[in-house]
mmCIF file of the C-alpha atoms, coordinates in Angstrom:
data_MODEL
# 
_entry.id   MODEL 
# 
loop_
_atom_site.group_PDB 
_atom_site.id 
_atom_site.type_symbol 
_atom_site.label_atom_id 
_atom_site.label_alt_id 
_atom_site.label_comp_id 
_atom_site.label_asym_id 
_atom_site.label_entity_id 
_atom_site.label_seq_id 
_atom_site.pdbx_PDB_ins_code 
_atom_site.Cartn_x 
_atom_site.Cartn_y 
_atom_site.Cartn_z 
_atom_site.occupancy 
_atom_site.B_iso_or_equiv 
_atom_site.pdbx_formal_charge 
_atom_site.auth_seq_id 
_atom_site.auth_comp_id 
_atom_site.auth_asym_id 
_atom_site.auth_atom_id 
_atom_site.pdbx_PDB_model_num 
ATOM 1   C CA . MET A 1 1   ? -8.450  -57.911 -64.609 1.00 0.00 ? 1   MET A CA 1 
ATOM 2   C CA . ALA A 1 2   ? -6.911  -58.398 -61.154 1.00 0.00 ? 2   ALA A CA 1 
ATOM 3   C CA . ASP A 1 3   ? -3.529  -59.147 -62.760 1.00 0.00 ? 3   ASP A CA 1 
ATOM 4   C CA . ARG A 1 4   ? -3.594  -55.798 -64.490 1.00 0.00 ? 4   ARG A CA 1 
ATOM 5   C CA . ILE A 1 5   ? -4.672  -53.927 -61.340 1.00 0.00 ? 5   ILE A CA 1 
ATOM 6   C CA . ILE A 1 6   ? -1.827  -55.450 -59.340 1.00 0.00 ? 6   ILE A CA 1 
ATOM 7   C CA . GLY A 1 7   ? 0.662   -55.083 -62.207 1.00 0.00 ? 7   GLY A CA 1 
ATOM 8   C CA . ASP A 1 8   ? -0.128  -51.391 -62.630 1.00 0.00 ? 8   ASP A CA 1 
ATOM 9   C CA . ALA A 1 9   ? -0.456  -50.582 -58.916 1.00 0.00 ? 9   ALA A CA 1 
ATOM 10  C CA . PRO A 1 10  ? 2.770   -48.527 -58.597 1.00 0.00 ? 10  PRO A CA 1 
ATOM 11  C CA . LYS A 1 11  ? 2.024   -46.495 -61.728 1.00 0.00 ? 11  LYS A CA 1 
ATOM 12  C CA . THR A 1 12  ? -1.613  -46.041 -60.745 1.00 0.00 ? 12  THR A CA 1 
ATOM 13  C CA . CYS A 1 13  ? -0.759  -44.889 -57.230 1.00 0.00 ? 13  CYS A CA 1 
ATOM 14  C CA . ALA A 1 14  ? 1.932   -42.480 -58.457 1.00 0.00 ? 14  ALA A CA 1 
ATOM 15  C CA . ALA A 1 15  ? -0.292  -41.107 -61.240 1.00 0.00 ? 15  ALA A CA 1 
ATOM 16  C CA . LEU A 1 16  ? -3.239  -40.529 -58.917 1.00 0.00 ? 16  LEU A CA 1 
ATOM 17  C CA . HIS A 1 17  ? -0.944  -38.758 -56.472 1.00 0.00 ? 17  HIS A CA 1 
ATOM 18  C CA . GLY A 1 18  ? 0.315   -36.578 -59.311 1.00 0.00 ? 18  GLY A CA 1 
ATOM 19  C CA . LEU A 1 19  ? -3.267  -35.728 -60.226 1.00 0.00 ? 19  LEU A CA 1 
ATOM 20  C CA . ALA A 1 20  ? -4.118  -34.874 -56.617 1.00 0.00 ? 20  ALA A CA 1 
ATOM 21  C CA . TRP A 1 21  ? -0.991  -32.719 -56.394 1.00 0.00 ? 21  TRP A CA 1 
ATOM 22  C CA . MET A 1 22  ? -1.972  -30.853 -59.578 1.00 0.00 ? 22  MET A CA 1 
ATOM 23  C CA . VAL A 1 23  ? -5.379  -30.028 -58.086 1.00 0.00 ? 23  VAL A CA 1 
ATOM 24  C CA . VAL A 1 24  ? -3.715  -28.787 -54.898 1.00 0.00 ? 24  VAL A CA 1 
ATOM 25  C CA . ALA A 1 25  ? -1.117  -26.824 -56.881 1.00 0.00 ? 25  ALA A CA 1 
ATOM 26  C CA . ALA A 1 26  ? -3.884  -25.246 -58.946 1.00 0.00 ? 26  ALA A CA 1 
ATOM 27  C CA . THR A 1 27  ? -5.636  -24.199 -55.738 1.00 0.00 ? 27  THR A CA 1 
ATOM 28  C CA . TRP A 1 28  ? -2.404  -22.676 -54.454 1.00 0.00 ? 28  TRP A CA 1 
ATOM 29  C CA . ALA A 1 29  ? -1.721  -20.957 -57.778 1.00 0.00 ? 29  ALA A CA 1 
ATOM 30  C CA . LEU A 1 30  ? -5.199  -19.435 -57.804 1.00 0.00 ? 30  LEU A CA 1 
ATOM 31  C CA . LYS A 1 31  ? -4.680  -18.103 -54.283 1.00 0.00 ? 31  LYS A CA 1 
ATOM 32  C CA . TRP A 1 32  ? -1.242  -16.811 -55.292 1.00 0.00 ? 32  TRP A CA 1 
ATOM 33  C CA . PHE A 1 33  ? -2.735  -15.053 -58.318 1.00 0.00 ? 33  PHE A CA 1 
ATOM 34  C CA . ARG A 1 34  ? -5.415  -13.406 -56.166 1.00 0.00 ? 34  ARG A CA 1 
ATOM 35  C CA . GLU A 1 35  ? -3.312  -12.547 -53.096 1.00 0.00 ? 35  GLU A CA 1 
ATOM 36  C CA . GLY A 1 36  ? 0.262   -12.405 -54.328 1.00 0.00 ? 36  GLY A CA 1 
ATOM 37  C CA . PRO A 1 37  ? 3.219   -14.450 -53.107 1.00 0.00 ? 37  PRO A CA 1 
ATOM 38  C CA . ALA A 1 38  ? 2.887   -16.516 -49.954 1.00 0.00 ? 38  ALA A CA 1 
ATOM 39  C CA . PRO A 1 39  ? -0.860  -17.045 -50.011 1.00 0.00 ? 39  PRO A CA 1 
ATOM 40  C CA . SER A 1 40  ? -2.673  -18.095 -46.881 1.00 0.00 ? 40  SER A CA 1 
ATOM 41  C CA . GLY A 1 41  ? -6.191  -18.561 -45.672 1.00 0.00 ? 41  GLY A CA 1 
ATOM 42  C CA . PRO A 1 42  ? -8.712  -21.369 -45.470 1.00 0.00 ? 42  PRO A CA 1 
ATOM 43  C CA . SER A 1 43  ? -8.580  -22.626 -49.060 1.00 0.00 ? 43  SER A CA 1 
ATOM 44  C CA . TYR A 1 44  ? -4.768  -22.580 -49.142 1.00 0.00 ? 44  TYR A CA 1 
ATOM 45  C CA . ASN A 1 45  ? -4.458  -24.294 -45.767 1.00 0.00 ? 45  ASN A CA 1 
ATOM 46  C CA . SER A 1 46  ? -7.155  -26.873 -46.488 1.00 0.00 ? 46  SER A CA 1 
ATOM 47  C CA . ALA A 1 47  ? -5.366  -27.839 -49.712 1.00 0.00 ? 47  ALA A CA 1 
ATOM 48  C CA . LYS A 1 48  ? -2.127  -28.173 -47.735 1.00 0.00 ? 48  LYS A CA 1 
ATOM 49  C CA . GLU A 1 49  ? -3.897  -30.340 -45.146 1.00 0.00 ? 49  GLU A CA 1 
ATOM 50  C CA . PHE A 1 50  ? -5.343  -32.535 -47.909 1.00 0.00 ? 50  PHE A CA 1 
ATOM 51  C CA . ILE A 1 51  ? -1.963  -33.233 -49.461 1.00 0.00 ? 51  ILE A CA 1 
ATOM 52  C CA . SER A 1 52  ? -0.507  -33.768 -45.982 1.00 0.00 ? 52  SER A CA 1 
ATOM 53  C CA . ARG A 1 53  ? -3.193  -36.352 -45.181 1.00 0.00 ? 53  ARG A CA 1 
ATOM 54  C CA . LEU A 1 54  ? -2.575  -38.028 -48.499 1.00 0.00 ? 54  LEU A CA 1 
ATOM 55  C CA . ASP A 1 55  ? 1.196   -38.052 -47.997 1.00 0.00 ? 55  ASP A CA 1 
ATOM 56  C CA . VAL A 1 56  ? 1.151   -38.973 -44.338 1.00 0.00 ? 56  VAL A CA 1 
ATOM 57  C CA . PHE A 1 57  ? 4.458   -40.878 -44.459 1.00 0.00 ? 57  PHE A CA 1 
ATOM 58  C CA . ALA A 1 58  ? 6.305   -38.242 -46.487 1.00 0.00 ? 58  ALA A CA 1 
ATOM 59  C CA . HIS A 1 59  ? 4.761   -35.117 -44.963 1.00 0.00 ? 59  HIS A CA 1 
ATOM 60  C CA . HIS A 1 60  ? 6.738   -35.047 -41.728 1.00 0.00 ? 60  HIS A CA 1 
ATOM 61  C CA . THR A 1 61  ? 10.029  -35.423 -43.567 1.00 0.00 ? 61  THR A CA 1 
ATOM 62  C CA . VAL A 1 62  ? 9.097   -32.776 -46.097 1.00 0.00 ? 62  VAL A CA 1 
ATOM 63  C CA . HIS A 1 63  ? 7.738   -30.384 -43.470 1.00 0.00 ? 63  HIS A CA 1 
ATOM 64  C CA . GLU A 1 64  ? 11.214  -29.528 -42.151 1.00 0.00 ? 64  GLU A CA 1 
ATOM 65  C CA . TRP A 1 65  ? 13.014  -28.833 -45.418 1.00 0.00 ? 65  TRP A CA 1 
ATOM 66  C CA . PRO A 1 66  ? 11.006  -26.063 -47.127 1.00 0.00 ? 66  PRO A CA 1 
ATOM 67  C CA . MET A 1 67  ? 11.744  -23.497 -44.421 1.00 0.00 ? 67  MET A CA 1 
ATOM 68  C CA . ARG A 1 68  ? 15.472  -24.217 -44.644 1.00 0.00 ? 68  ARG A CA 1 
ATOM 69  C CA . ILE A 1 69  ? 15.376  -23.989 -48.419 1.00 0.00 ? 69  ILE A CA 1 
ATOM 70  C CA . ALA A 1 70  ? 13.212  -20.853 -48.344 1.00 0.00 ? 70  ALA A CA 1 
ATOM 71  C CA . THR A 1 71  ? 15.475  -19.103 -45.846 1.00 0.00 ? 71  THR A CA 1 
ATOM 72  C CA . THR A 1 72  ? 18.550  -19.856 -47.929 1.00 0.00 ? 72  THR A CA 1 
ATOM 73  C CA . ALA A 1 73  ? 16.902  -18.979 -51.243 1.00 0.00 ? 73  ALA A CA 1 
ATOM 74  C CA . SER A 1 74  ? 15.439  -15.723 -49.948 1.00 0.00 ? 74  SER A CA 1 
ATOM 75  C CA . THR A 1 75  ? 18.862  -14.708 -48.613 1.00 0.00 ? 75  THR A CA 1 
ATOM 76  C CA . TRP A 1 76  ? 20.748  -15.631 -51.786 1.00 0.00 ? 76  TRP A CA 1 
ATOM 77  C CA . PHE A 1 77  ? 18.260  -14.215 -54.266 1.00 0.00 ? 77  PHE A CA 1 
ATOM 78  C CA . SER A 1 78  ? 16.566  -11.495 -52.165 1.00 0.00 ? 78  SER A CA 1 
ATOM 79  C CA . ALA A 1 79  ? 13.255  -13.233 -52.824 1.00 0.00 ? 79  ALA A CA 1 
ATOM 80  C CA . ASP A 1 80  ? 10.121  -13.245 -50.697 1.00 0.00 ? 80  ASP A CA 1 
ATOM 81  C CA . LEU A 1 81  ? 10.433  -15.809 -47.897 1.00 0.00 ? 81  LEU A CA 1 
ATOM 82  C CA . GLY A 1 82  ? 6.776   -16.882 -48.118 1.00 0.00 ? 82  GLY A CA 1 
ATOM 83  C CA . ALA A 1 83  ? 6.953   -17.381 -51.861 1.00 0.00 ? 83  ALA A CA 1 
ATOM 84  C CA . CYS A 1 84  ? 10.141  -19.430 -51.546 1.00 0.00 ? 84  CYS A CA 1 
ATOM 85  C CA . TYR A 1 85  ? 8.506   -21.545 -48.845 1.00 0.00 ? 85  TYR A CA 1 
ATOM 86  C CA . THR A 1 86  ? 5.385   -22.173 -50.921 1.00 0.00 ? 86  THR A CA 1 
ATOM 87  C CA . VAL A 1 87  ? 7.318   -23.198 -54.016 1.00 0.00 ? 87  VAL A CA 1 
ATOM 88  C CA . SER A 1 88  ? 9.819   -25.377 -52.156 1.00 0.00 ? 88  SER A CA 1 
ATOM 89  C CA . PHE A 1 89  ? 7.066   -27.123 -50.193 1.00 0.00 ? 89  PHE A CA 1 
ATOM 90  C CA . ALA A 1 90  ? 5.089   -27.772 -53.377 1.00 0.00 ? 90  ALA A CA 1 
ATOM 91  C CA . VAL A 1 91  ? 8.076   -29.276 -55.189 1.00 0.00 ? 91  VAL A CA 1 
ATOM 92  C CA . LEU A 1 92  ? 9.221   -31.379 -52.229 1.00 0.00 ? 92  LEU A CA 1 
ATOM 93  C CA . ILE A 1 93  ? 5.753   -32.739 -51.435 1.00 0.00 ? 93  ILE A CA 1 
ATOM 94  C CA . LEU A 1 94  ? 5.330   -33.655 -55.111 1.00 0.00 ? 94  LEU A CA 1 
ATOM 95  C CA . LEU A 1 95  ? 8.591   -35.597 -55.151 1.00 0.00 ? 95  LEU A CA 1 
ATOM 96  C CA . ALA A 1 96  ? 8.318   -37.237 -51.735 1.00 0.00 ? 96  ALA A CA 1 
ATOM 97  C CA . GLY A 1 97  ? 4.592   -37.932 -51.997 1.00 0.00 ? 97  GLY A CA 1 
ATOM 98  C CA . THR A 1 98  ? 4.910   -39.493 -55.425 1.00 0.00 ? 98  THR A CA 1 
ATOM 99  C CA . LEU A 1 99  ? 7.743   -41.658 -54.144 1.00 0.00 ? 99  LEU A CA 1 
ATOM 100 C CA . GLN A 1 100 ? 5.590   -42.661 -51.159 1.00 0.00 ? 100 GLN A CA 1 
ATOM 101 C CA . TRP A 1 101 ? 2.700   -43.715 -53.389 1.00 0.00 ? 101 TRP A CA 1 
ATOM 102 C CA . LEU A 1 102 ? 4.998   -45.492 -55.837 1.00 0.00 ? 102 LEU A CA 1 
ATOM 103 C CA . LEU A 1 103 ? 6.385   -47.520 -52.946 1.00 0.00 ? 103 LEU A CA 1 
ATOM 104 C CA . LEU A 1 104 ? 2.885   -48.245 -51.636 1.00 0.00 ? 104 LEU A CA 1 
ATOM 105 C CA . GLY A 1 105 ? 2.000   -49.570 -55.084 1.00 0.00 ? 105 GLY A CA 1 
ATOM 106 C CA . GLN A 1 106 ? 5.078   -51.774 -54.960 1.00 0.00 ? 106 GLN A CA 1 
ATOM 107 C CA . LEU A 1 107 ? 3.948   -52.955 -51.526 1.00 0.00 ? 107 LEU A CA 1 
ATOM 108 C CA . VAL A 1 108 ? 0.727   -54.135 -53.171 1.00 0.00 ? 108 VAL A CA 1 
ATOM 109 C CA . GLN A 1 109 ? 2.767   -56.114 -55.690 1.00 0.00 ? 109 GLN A CA 1 
ATOM 110 C CA . TRP A 1 110 ? 4.964   -57.564 -52.953 1.00 0.00 ? 110 TRP A CA 1 
ATOM 111 C CA . ALA A 1 111 ? 1.899   -58.572 -50.921 1.00 0.00 ? 111 ALA A CA 1 
ATOM 112 C CA . ASP A 1 112 ? 0.496   -60.265 -54.009 1.00 0.00 ? 112 ASP A CA 1 
ATOM 113 C CA . LYS A 1 113 ? 3.629   -62.368 -54.464 1.00 0.00 ? 113 LYS A CA 1 
ATOM 114 C CA . ARG A 1 114 ? 4.027   -63.122 -50.769 1.00 0.00 ? 114 ARG A CA 1 
ATOM 115 C CA . PHE A 1 115 ? 0.463   -63.500 -49.491 1.00 0.00 ? 115 PHE A CA 1 
ATOM 116 C CA . GLY A 1 116 ? -1.797  -63.832 -52.498 1.00 0.00 ? 116 GLY A CA 1 
ATOM 117 C CA . ARG A 1 117 ? -4.307  -61.937 -54.563 1.00 0.00 ? 117 ARG A CA 1 
ATOM 118 C CA . LYS A 1 118 ? -6.974  -61.472 -51.914 1.00 0.00 ? 118 LYS A CA 1 
ATOM 119 C CA . LEU A 1 119 ? -4.726  -59.590 -49.501 1.00 0.00 ? 119 LEU A CA 1 
ATOM 120 C CA . SER A 1 120 ? -3.084  -57.490 -52.190 1.00 0.00 ? 120 SER A CA 1 
ATOM 121 C CA . LEU A 1 121 ? -6.430  -56.364 -53.602 1.00 0.00 ? 121 LEU A CA 1 
ATOM 122 C CA . ALA A 1 122 ? -7.636  -55.588 -50.079 1.00 0.00 ? 122 ALA A CA 1 
ATOM 123 C CA . LEU A 1 123 ? -4.491  -53.526 -49.489 1.00 0.00 ? 123 LEU A CA 1 
ATOM 124 C CA . PHE A 1 124 ? -5.000  -51.671 -52.760 1.00 0.00 ? 124 PHE A CA 1 
ATOM 125 C CA . GLY A 1 125 ? -8.615  -51.033 -51.765 1.00 0.00 ? 125 GLY A CA 1 
ATOM 126 C CA . LEU A 1 126 ? -7.471  -49.717 -48.399 1.00 0.00 ? 126 LEU A CA 1 
ATOM 127 C CA . PHE A 1 127 ? -5.165  -47.265 -50.168 1.00 0.00 ? 127 PHE A CA 1 
ATOM 128 C CA . ALA A 1 128 ? -8.063  -46.178 -52.377 1.00 0.00 ? 128 ALA A CA 1 
ATOM 129 C CA . LEU A 1 129 ? -10.213 -45.570 -49.296 1.00 0.00 ? 129 LEU A CA 1 
ATOM 130 C CA . TRP A 1 130 ? -7.376  -43.572 -47.738 1.00 0.00 ? 130 TRP A CA 1 
ATOM 131 C CA . GLY A 1 131 ? -7.220  -41.308 -50.783 1.00 0.00 ? 131 GLY A CA 1 
ATOM 132 C CA . LEU A 1 132 ? -10.987 -40.992 -51.014 1.00 0.00 ? 132 LEU A CA 1 
ATOM 133 C CA . GLY A 1 133 ? -11.248 -40.210 -47.303 1.00 0.00 ? 133 GLY A CA 1 
ATOM 134 C CA . SER A 1 134 ? -8.613  -37.514 -47.628 1.00 0.00 ? 134 SER A CA 1 
ATOM 135 C CA . LEU A 1 135 ? -10.490 -35.997 -50.554 1.00 0.00 ? 135 LEU A CA 1 
ATOM 136 C CA . ILE A 1 136 ? -13.822 -36.087 -48.703 1.00 0.00 ? 136 ILE A CA 1 
ATOM 137 C CA . LEU A 1 137 ? -12.255 -34.387 -45.674 1.00 0.00 ? 137 LEU A CA 1 
ATOM 138 C CA . TRP A 1 138 ? -10.864 -31.654 -47.939 1.00 0.00 ? 138 TRP A CA 1 
ATOM 139 C CA . ILE A 1 139 ? -14.203 -31.055 -49.612 1.00 0.00 ? 139 ILE A CA 1 
ATOM 140 C CA . ALA A 1 140 ? -16.316 -31.346 -46.472 1.00 0.00 ? 140 ALA A CA 1 
ATOM 141 C CA . VAL A 1 141 ? -14.193 -29.206 -44.172 1.00 0.00 ? 141 VAL A CA 1 
# 
C-alpha cells in the first residue's frame, strides 16, 4: 500500500491540483456568467485566494504575468482587459500550480529513496494537510 502511495505521489498531487483548479474555475465561470467579463466580489476573490494558498510557490511567479498578457491581448484584439486578465491568470495558475504539485510529488519520491518510507509518508501527509487547510480556509472564510 505504501509503495503505491509513494509511487503515485506525483500523479496524485497533480491530479488533485487539477481537481481543485476545476472547482475554482467553475466558481469563476459562474461569477462570469452572472456578472459578465472580469468578475469580482467575495466568491471570486475567495476562490482566487484558495488557489493562491494551494499554489504558494507558483503564485508569486504567476501573479506578475497575467497583467502583462492581458494588457497585450486587450491591445491586440480590442478585448476587455479584465476578461483577458481572468483567463490568463486561470491558465497560468493551472500550468504553474500543476507543475508545483507534480514536483512536490517527486519530492516525496526522492525523500523515500534518500531518507526512507517514514519521512516520505510524513511529507506526503503534510502536503495533504496543506491542501485540506487551504480548502477549509476557503469554505470557512
